[in-house]
C-alpha positions in Angstrom: 88.9 91.2 79.4 89.3 95.0 78.6 89.8 97.4 81.5 86.6 99.2 81.2 84.7 95.9 81.4 86.8 94.8 84.5 85.9 98.0 86.3 82.4 97.8 85.6 82.2 94.1 86.5 84.1 94.8 89.7 81.3 97.2 90.6 78.6 95.0 89.8 79.8 92.1 92.0 81.0 88.6 91.5 77.7 87.2 90.7 77.6 89.2 87.4 81.0 88.2 86.2 79.8 84.8 84.6 78.6 85.8 81.3 81.2 88.3 80.3 84.1 86.0 81.2 82.8 83.6 78.5 84.6 85.9 76.2 87.8 84.5 77.4 87.4 81.6 75.0 84.8 79.5 73.1 82.0 78.0 74.9 82.5 74.2 75.2 80.7 71.4 77.1 82.2 70.6 80.5 83.7 67.1 79.4 85.5 69.0 76.6 87.8 70.5 79.1 89.4 67.2 79.6 90.4 66.6 76.1 93.9 66.4 74.7 94.2 67.9 71.3 98.0 67.7 71.0 100.6 65.4 72.4 103.9 66.8 73.6 105.7 65.6 70.5 103.2 67.1 68.2 103.7 70.5 69.8 107.4 70.3 69.3 107.1 69.5 65.8 104.8 72.6 65.4 107.1 74.8 67.5 110.1 73.9 65.1 108.1 75.2 62.2 108.2 78.7 63.8 111.6 78.6 65.0 113.1 77.4 61.7 110.9 80.0 59.7 112.2 82.7 62.1 115.7 81.7 61.6 115.5 81.5 58.0 114.0 85.0 57.9 116.9 86.6 59.6 115.5 86.6 63.3 118.3 86.7 65.9 115.7 85.2 68.4 112.5 83.7 68.4 110.1 82.1 70.8 106.8 80.2 70.3 104.0 79.6 72.7 101.3 77.0 71.9 98.6 77.7 74.5 95.2 75.9 75.5 93.7 78.0 78.2 90.4 76.4 80.0 88.0 78.1 82.3 85.0 77.0 84.4 83.0 79.4 86.2 80.0 78.5 88.6 77.7 81.0 90.0 74.8 80.4 92.5 72.3 82.5 94.5 70.2 80.9 97.5 68.8 77.9 96.0 69.4 78.5 92.3 72.3 78.0 89.8 72.4 81.3 88.0 75.1 80.4 85.5 77.7 77.9 84.3 80.5 78.8 81.9 83.0 76.5 80.3 85.5 78.0 77.9 88.3 76.9 75.8 91.0 79.1 73.8 93.5 77.4 71.7 96.2 78.9 69.4 99.8 79.9 68.9 101.9 83.3 69.6 105.2 83.8 67.9 107.5 86.5 69.1 110.8 87.3 67.3 113.7 89.8 67.3 114.4 91.0 63.8 116.8 93.9 62.9 117.0 94.4 66.6 113.3 94.9 67.3 110.5 92.9 68.6 107.7 91.4 66.2 104.7 89.5 67.5 101.9 87.6 65.6 99.4 85.0 66.8 97.0 82.5 65.1 94.2 80.0 66.0 95.3 78.0 63.0 97.2 75.5 64.8 98.8 73.8 61.9 102.3 73.9 60.2 101.0 76.2 57.5 99.2 78.4 59.9 102.1 78.7 62.2 104.5 79.4 59.2 102.4 82.3 58.1 102.0 83.8 61.7 105.9 83.6 62.0 106.4 85.4 58.7 103.9 88.0 59.8 105.9 88.6 63.0 109.1 88.9 61.0 107.4 91.6 58.9 106.1 93.5 61.9 109.5 93.4 63.4 111.1 94.8 60.3 108.5 97.6 60.0 109.0 98.5 63.7 112.7 98.6 63.1 112.4 101.8 61.3 111.4 103.5 64.5 113.6 101.6 67.0 116.2 103.9 68.6 118.1 101.2 70.4 118.4 97.4 69.5 116.6 95.1 72.0 119.0 93.7 74.7 118.2 90.2 76.1 119.6 88.9 79.2 121.2 85.4 78.5 119.1 82.5 79.5 119.9 78.7 79.6 118.4 76.4 77.2 116.6 73.7 79.1 116.0 71.1 76.3 112.8 69.2 76.7 111.3 69.6 80.3 107.6 69.6 81.8 106.2 71.1 84.9 102.8 70.8 86.5 101.0 72.4 89.4 101.3 69.8 92.0 97.7 69.1 92.4 96.0 66.3 94.2 92.6 66.5 92.5 92.0 68.0 89.1 88.9 70.4 89.6 87.8 69.8 86.1 87.5 66.1 86.7 85.0 66.8 89.6 81.5 66.7 88.4 79.7 69.9 88.0 76.7 68.7 90.1 79.0 68.0 93.0 80.7 71.6 92.9 77.1 73.0 92.6 75.9 71.2 95.5 78.9 72.4 97.6 78.0 76.0 96.6 74.4 75.7 97.2 75.2 74.0 100.8 77.3 77.1 101.5 74.2 79.3 100.6 71.9 77.3 102.7 74.2 77.3 105.8 74.4 81.2 105.5 70.7 81.4 105.3 70.1 79.0 108.3 72.5 81.2 110.2 70.1 84.1 109.5 71.6 85.7 106.2 68.9 87.5 104.1 70.9 86.6 100.9 73.7 84.5 99.7 75.4 84.0 96.5 78.5 81.8 95.8 80.9 81.2 93.1 83.7 78.9 91.9 86.3 79.9 89.5 88.8 77.3 87.9 91.6 77.8 85.4 93.8 75.5 83.5 96.6 76.9 81.4 98.2 74.2 79.2 101.3 76.0 77.8 104.0 74.9 75.6 107.1 77.1 75.1 109.9 76.8 72.7 112.8 79.2 71.8 115.9 79.4 69.7 117.8 79.3 73.1 117.1 75.6 73.0 114.2 75.2 75.5 111.1 73.0 74.9 109.0 73.5 78.1 105.5 72.0 78.6 103.6 73.2 81.5 100.2 72.4 83.1 99.0 75.1 85.5 95.9 75.0 87.7 94.2 77.7 89.9 91.0 77.8 91.8 88.9 80.3 93.7 85.9 79.5 95.8 84.1 82.6 97.1 80.7 84.0 98.3 79.0 87.2 99.5 76.5 87.1 102.4 74.2 89.9 103.0 72.1 90.7 106.2 69.3 93.1 106.2 67.7 94.7 109.3 64.0 95.2 108.1 63.2 97.6 111.2 66.1 99.9 110.7 66.8 99.5 107.1 70.2 98.7 107.5 72.2 96.1 105.8 75.6 94.6 105.9 77.7 92.1 103.7 80.6 89.8 104.5 82.6 88.3 101.6 84.4 84.9 102.0 87.7 84.6 103.6 88.9 82.3 101.2 92.0 83.0 98.9 92.4 82.1 95.3 95.1 79.3 95.1 97.4 77.5 92.8 95.8 74.1 93.8 93.4 71.7 92.6 89.9 70.6 94.1 91.7 69.4 97.3 91.7 73.0 98.5 87.9 72.6 98.9 88.4 69.6 101.3 89.0 71.2 104.5 91.6 69.7 106.8 91.5 70.2 110.6 95.4 70.9 110.6 94.8 74.0 108.2 92.3 75.8 110.5 93.8 78.6 112.7 91.9 80.3 115.5 91.8 83.9 116.1 90.9 85.8 119.4 87.9 87.0 117.6 86.5 83.5 117.5 86.6 83.4 113.7 88.3 80.6 112.0 91.0 81.2 109.1 92.2 79.0 106.8 95.7 78.1 105.4 96.1 75.3 102.7 92.5 74.2 102.5 89.2 75.9 102.9 85.8 75.1 104.7 83.4 77.2 102.6 80.4 76.0 104.7 81.9 76.7 108.0 83.0 80.2 106.6 79.4 80.9 105.4 78.0 80.3 108.7 80.6 82.5 110.4 79.9 85.2 107.8 76.1 85.2 108.6 76.8 85.6 112.4 79.5 88.4 111.5 77.1 90.2 109.2 74.4 90.2 111.9 76.9 91.6 114.4 77.8 94.2 111.9 74.3 95.9 111.9 74.6 96.8 115.6 78.4 97.3 115.9 79.5 100.9 116.9 81.1 103.1 114.6 84.9 103.7 114.8 86.3 106.9 116.5 88.8 108.5 114.3 92.3 108.7 115.5 95.7 106.8 115.6 95.5 103.1 116.4 97.8 100.1 116.4 96.6 98.0 113.6 96.9 94.2 113.7 96.4 93.0 110.1 95.7 89.5 109.2 97.3 88.0 105.9 94.1 88.0 103.8 93.8 91.6 104.4 97.5 92.7 104.3 97.9 90.9 101.0 96.0 93.5 99.2 98.2 96.2 100.8 101.3 94.4 99.8 100.0 94.2 96.2 99.3 97.8 95.8 102.1 99.3 97.8 104.9 97.1 97.1 104.1 94.7 94.3 102.9 97.3 91.8 105.6 100.2 92.6 108.5 97.9 92.2 107.5 96.8 88.5 110.5 98.2 86.5 108.2 99.1 83.4 105.9 101.2 85.8 109.0 102.9 87.1 110.3 103.7 83.7 107.1 105.1 82.8 105.6 102.6 80.5 102.4 102.3 82.3 101.9 106.0 83.0 99.0 106.4 80.6 97.1 103.2 82.2 97.8 103.2 85.7 100.4 105.7 86.7 104.1 105.5 87.7 106.0 104.9 90.8 107.5 106.9 93.7 110.4 104.2 93.6 113.3 105.0 91.1 116.4 103.4 89.8 118.4 105.9 91.7 116.7 105.1 94.9 117.6 101.3 94.4 121.2 101.9 93.2 121.9 104.0 96.3 121.5 101.0 98.5 120.1 103.0 101.3 116.5 103.6 100.5 114.3 103.1 103.5 111.2 101.4 102.5 110.1 100.0 105.9 111.3 99.1 109.4 114.0 96.6 110.1 111.3 93.9 110.5 110.2 94.3 106.9 111.6 91.6 104.6 109.6 91.4 101.3 110.5 88.8 98.5 109.3 87.8 95.2 108.8 84.2 94.6 107.6 82.4 91.4 108.0 79.0 93.1 105.9 79.5 96.1 103.8 76.3 96.6 100.2 76.7 96.4 100.4 80.4 95.0 98.7 81.6 92.0 102.1 82.6 90.3 103.7 79.3 90.8 105.2 78.0 87.6 108.4 76.1 86.5 109.3 78.7 83.9 107.9 82.1 82.8 106.6 82.9 79.4 110.2 83.6 78.2 111.6 80.3 79.2 113.4 81.6 82.3 113.4 79.2 85.3 111.1 80.4 88.2 112.9 81.6 91.3 112.8 83.6 94.5 114.7 87.0 95.1 114.7 89.7 97.6 113.0 93.1 97.1 113.2 94.6 100.6 115.9 93.4 102.9 115.9 94.6 106.6 113.6 97.6 105.4 116.0 98.5 102.6 115.0 98.5 99.0 117.3 96.0 97.1 115.8 95.0 93.9 112.9 95.5 91.3 110.8 92.9 89.2 112.4 92.9 85.7 112.5 90.5 82.6 114.9 89.7 80.0 114.8 93.0 77.9 114.8 95.2 81.1 117.4 93.9 83.4 120.4 95.4 81.8 118.9 98.8 83.0 119.6 97.7 86.6 123.2 96.7 85.7 122.1 93.0 86.0 122.4 90.2 83.5 119.7 87.7 84.8 116.1 87.9 84.1 113.9 87.7 87.3 111.6 85.3 85.5 108.3 87.3 85.9 107.1 87.5 82.2 103.8 86.5 81.4 100.9 86.6 78.7 97.2 86.1 79.6 96.7 83.9 76.5 98.4 82.7 73.2 96.9 85.7 71.4 98.5 88.3 73.7 102.4 89.2 73.7 104.3 88.4 77.0 105.4 91.2 79.1 106.5 92.1 82.6 103.9 91.1 85.4 104.1 91.1 89.0 105.4 87.9 90.6 104.2 86.6 94.0 105.3 89.2 96.4 105.3 88.3 100.1 106.2 89.7 103.5 108.5 87.1 105.2 107.2 85.9 108.7 108.8 86.8 111.9 111.8 84.8 113.1 110.9 84.4 116.7 107.8 82.5 118.0 105.0 84.9 118.3 101.2 84.4 117.9 98.2 86.2 117.1 97.1 85.9 120.8 100.4 87.3 121.9 100.1 90.1 119.5 96.6 91.2 120.7 97.8 91.2 124.4 100.5 93.7 123.4 98.1 96.2 122.0 96.6 98.8 124.3 94.5 100.7 121.8 94.1 99.1 118.3 91.9 97.6 115.7 92.2 93.9 114.3 91.3 93.9 110.4 90.7 90.7 108.5 89.7 90.5 105.0 90.1 93.0 102.0 87.8 95.6 101.4 87.7 98.9 99.3 90.9 100.8 98.7 92.3 103.7 97.0 96.0 104.6 96.1 97.5 107.3 94.1 99.2 107.1 90.8 102.6 106.8 92.2 101.5 104.1 94.7 102.5 106.4 97.6 99.4 107.7 99.4 96.7 105.3 100.2 93.5 104.4 102.0 92.5 100.8 102.8 89.3 99.2 104.3 88.7 95.6 105.1 86.0 93.0 105.6 85.7 92.9 109.4 87.0 95.0 112.1 87.4 94.4 115.9 88.3 96.9 118.5 91.4 96.0 120.6 91.4 97.4 124.3 94.0 96.9 126.8 95.1 93.7 125.3 91.8 92.2 124.6 89.1 92.1 121.8 86.3 94.5 122.9 83.9 94.0 119.9 83.2 94.7 116.4 83.5 98.0 114.7 82.1 99.6 111.6 83.3 102.4 109.0 87.0 101.7 109.4 89.7 102.7 107.1 93.3 103.6 107.5 95.3 106.2 105.6 99.0 106.4 105.3 101.8 106.6 102.7 103.9 103.7 101.6 107.1 104.5 103.5 105.4 105.7 106.6 103.0 102.7 106.6 105.9 99.9 106.3 108.2 101.9 108.8 105.3 101.6 111.3 105.6 97.7 111.2 106.8 96.7 114.6 105.9 93.0 114.8 105.3 90.0 112.6 103.9 86.7 113.7 106.0 83.7 113.0 105.6 81.1 110.1 102.9 79.1 111.9 100.4 81.8 111.0 101.8 82.4 107.4 99.0 82.4 104.7 98.4 83.6 101.1 96.1 86.1 99.7 95.5 86.3 96.0 94.2 88.2 93.0 92.7 86.4 90.1 92.3 89.4 87.8 95.2 91.9 88.2 95.0 94.3 85.3 97.9 95.9 83.4 98.9 97.0 80.0 97.6 98.5 76.8 95.8 96.3 75.5 94.9 95.2 78.9 95.7 91.9 80.3 95.1 90.1 83.5 97.2 87.7 85.5 96.9 85.8 88.9 99.2 86.7 91.8 99.5 85.6 95.5 100.9 87.5 98.3 101.8 85.8 101.5 102.4 87.1 105.1 101.8 86.3 108.8 99.6 88.6 111.0 101.6 91.9 111.4 101.2 94.8 113.7 101.6 98.6 112.6 101.7 101.2 115.4 100.2 104.5 115.3 98.5 104.4 112.0 95.8 107.2 111.1 92.2 105.6 111.2 89.1 107.5 109.6 85.5 107.0 110.0 84.0 106.2 106.5 80.6 106.8 107.6 80.9 110.4 108.5 80.6 113.2 106.1 82.2 116.6 106.5 
């Protein structure tokens, strides 16, 4: 998906995403998503064609990715099915280092002859590029793992669930919202399966089967008398799970002081739709916030977006080096700040880590798209910046000799490059609940769900909204608020973090369509946290004009 398309579609709403997303592959019948076009042994034989051709052509390194990317998107509104899209994309991407320079080529001709020709093209491209390369590519060493497999530990493959059953669930959520008084309700279900085979001259042959799912909806309430309307989006999180995520479990439900139920490892879309209708109605008459300084209690579904924008992106090494400047800016962080060992990113309560192994997360894999084994590493420790996000040809710039394993390509036809891993805020170590946190706040606002946001090109100054807002007065919830957004800068904000709930409250937020690069690619990434409190943050009223 091109960036201009993504921006346009984001403005149009999720209901309009269905048709353009068919460009992610060729339309197929739903049952074709369960086909097995190649066995593992056949993939290895084809991969060896690329590796052997690369070696004989003078490559000092080569890797090949045989990828089959499957998508199913369902879209409903009220009592109608608006769209169902099934797509498949199948092909091979080959990357080589020849004369110290990268070369890449891809093909959808998944045969020995087609792969040989694509490899020769990659070699020729590298040779041509070498005329302009000032320094040879420096790859951090990586272990060859032989023949291994990894699969998202799903309990129920969403592609095996009949479309009729999934549509019925979405329509039931719409009906539940309308029964609760909603004027309009639309719902969507996104399902992705990446079947990726990676092989390299380092000696790895890695077969991975990766699954992701995202149920979501939007409920609208219109007050005909006043002409006012309010919307409330789902409190679901995109997850690296199977259809079991849509089978609610009582132990995964978390009560909040607002009476709203939030969810951890499973999700009740119907219950959430009922709550959404109720909250949308309350928003119509809720009072507008008074601007000023407040203590903010931010729940994980909301805080995940703030983590994504103010920590995940600014700590990408390629952005720091200026490689993203033309597309999405640079970063206030720098290699000098990291190497000082004293740069204060946040308060001592702030421990933020990257983790490509996090169960249920969108970014969970066994190996990245360079054959590097997934791992966890610290980014911010006790408030101090301690590391960045980097891949094999970058880490030497940090004085490190091991890739962080966060290289990814959105498809077989795209070259892999550095992408954001799961970036999460560690929960508090001491027992501490949301109820206790609310009681400790004299003047504050509880914010749940993500909303509109804005952040500058260096990921420093920002403004964030949310889905629902509740006033906190003298340790108690005092009713809903409207028109809330908070403003801060990254250091000021994270240094205002004074308390984090314990691991019992830990949940994941996710982004299915995180855009980056030119040509643009999207990736999926999660951000975990427990509810956290930030003291003395500046809150503005978004409904007032100057």
